[in-house]
N, C-alpha and C positions, 0 to 999 in steps of 0.2 A: 749334330749328333742324333736328333730325332726330327724327322719330317713326316708329318701325318696329314692326310687330306681326305675329306669326305668320309668320315667314320660314322657309320650307321649301325644301330643294334636294336633289334626288335625281340621282345619276349611275349609269346602267346598273343601276337598281333598288337601288342602294346609297344609303341616306339619309345625307347629309352634314350638312345643317342640319335641326334637328328642332324647329321652332316657336320661333325666337328673336324676342324683343321687346326693344327698348331705346329710350331717349330720350337725346338729347344737346343740351345748351343752347348757345346762341350764344356764341362765343368760348372754348369749352372746348377743351382738348387732351386727347383721350381715347386711351389706348393699349389696343389689343386684343392680348392675349397668350394663350398656351396651347401645348400640345405640337404638334409637326408632325402634319399630317393632321387637325387638330381642326375645320377649316372656316373659319379666320380669313380667308384670302385670298378664299375664296368669298363670305363675308359682306361683305367690303369691296367686291368687284366688284358685288354685288347692290345694296348701299347707294349705290354710285357709278353705278348704271345701266349698267354695262358688261356685266352678265349679268342674266338674268331669274330670279326666284324661281319655284318651282312654283306653279301656279294653285290657290289656295285661296280660299274665299269670304271669309274674315276676314283675308287678307293685306293689309297696307297699308304703303306707304312714302311718307312726307311729308317733303320737303326744302325748307327755307326757306319753310314755309307752303304749299307746293304739293304736292298729291297726284299723284305720278307713276305710281301703280300701274297705271293703264290706258292710259298713253301708248303711242302707236304708235312704231315704230322711228325714223322721221325726227324726230318730236317729241322723243323721248328724246335723240337726237344733238344737236339744237339746244339743248335745255335744258342738257345736259351741257357743251357748249361755252361757254355764257353764264354758267353758275352754279357749275361745279365745276372743281377743279384736281387734277392727279394727279402723284405723284412715285413712281417705281418703283426697285427695287433696281438694275436694270441700266441706268439712265439713259434708254435708248431715244432717244438723240440720233441724228440722221441724219448719217452720216459725211461726206457731200458738202456739208453746210451749215455755215456759220460759227456761232459762238456767237450772234450777233445773229439770224441767220436761223432757228436752231433755236428761239429764244425767241419769235420772231414767228409761228411756225406756227399756234397757236390763234387768234391775231388775224387772220391771213390766212384761215383757215377761216371765221371770223365775218364776212369781207369788210370788215374795218375798213380805214381809210385806211392805205396803205402807209407813207407818210412818218411819220405820227403813230405807227404801230406800231413802226417802227424807232427813233424817238426814245424811246418808252416802254421798249423793250427795252434800249436803251443805258443809260437811267437805272437800270433794275432791276439790270443787270449791274454797273454802277459801285457801286450801293448794296451789292451782295453781294461787293464786293472784287475784281471782275474787270475793272477799268479797262483793264488792259494785255492783256486776252484777248478783246476784242470781236470781232476778225476772225480768230481762231484756229479751226481745225477740231478736232473732238473728239480726234483722234489726237495733237494737240499740247497737250492739257490733261492735268493729273494727275487721278486719280480723284475727289479732293475738288472740283477745279474743275469737272469734268464734272457732278457732282451739284448744284453751285450753279447751273450753267446750267439744269439740269432744274428746280430750284426757281424760277428766274426765269420759265421757260416756264409753270410751273403758276400763276404770279401774273399773267401778262400781261393776262388778261381780268377782273381783279378778282373772283375767285371768292368766293362766300360760304362754301364748304366746300372743304377740301383733304384729299384722301385720299392716304395714303402707305403703300406696301407694302414693308416692310423697307428703308427708305430709306438706312440706314447699314450694311446687311449686307455691302457690298463695300469698306467703308472701314476704315482702321486706326483705332486708338483715338483718336488726336489729332483726325483729321478727323471721326470720328463724333461726338465731343464738341462740336466746333465746329458741326456741322450741327444737333445737338440744341439747342444754345443759340440757333442762328439761328431755329428754329421758334418759340421763346418770344418772341423779339424781334419776329418777323413777326406773331405773334398780337396782341401789344400794339400794334403799329403799324397793322395792317389790320383788326383785330377779327374775323378769319376764324376759323372752327372747323376744328380739325385732328382727323382720325381716322387713327391710325397703327397698322398691324400691325407688331409688333416682337418679336424674341426678346431684345432688349437690355434687361436688367433696370434699368440706370441710367436709360434713357429712360422706361421704363414707370413707374418709381418717382417720377420728376420730374413726370410728367404730372398733370393735375388729377384724373384718375380712371383707374382700370385696370379693364378688363373682361376676365375670363378665359373663354375658350371651351374647352370640354372635351367631347369626344364629341358635337359638334354642338349643344351647349346652352350657355347662359350659366351658368357655374359660380358666379360672384358678381360684384358691381360695387362 
């Protein structure tokens, strides 16, 4: 599902990633852990095509059987919208949009049918326990509810791979555990692959595999 080799990234002449290579199988839940500043989020953003790796002759990123290494910006955006889902620590919900509208955003970007997109968003939100929150705005939702809206948004285009960056970092223990359990249920239901950057040891240890990033390199897998 993910085959990446020789991933380098430098910021202001400071090497952050130093030739990382990794493989992730379809349907795996993989936790990326390590100390702050080790390059975890940078790696996630590069694998998710949100950021570009340094140009090296042997660098390669293959996602769902497609080599995206040389994709142009517009092609990357289209591929990302159609194949990848993202969950962030800070939710990134638009405050002026309702739950349904926030979930629909990736579908609207893909120019999917508006009515079908809203019906699908409604079904996802109900499945995630938000039946009574469909038309609420983010300010009217708890932190756990906001994050579940963000999960529904990540799922709206049926992504093959879901990237999550500290998804439970802003949640209390109870809501964090509920979110972690939800990831495994969704994996079993959708067969999607999850790549999760986390400092949460419980989530990391529950994952199918843990990758430790230390000083810009894979410490072990």
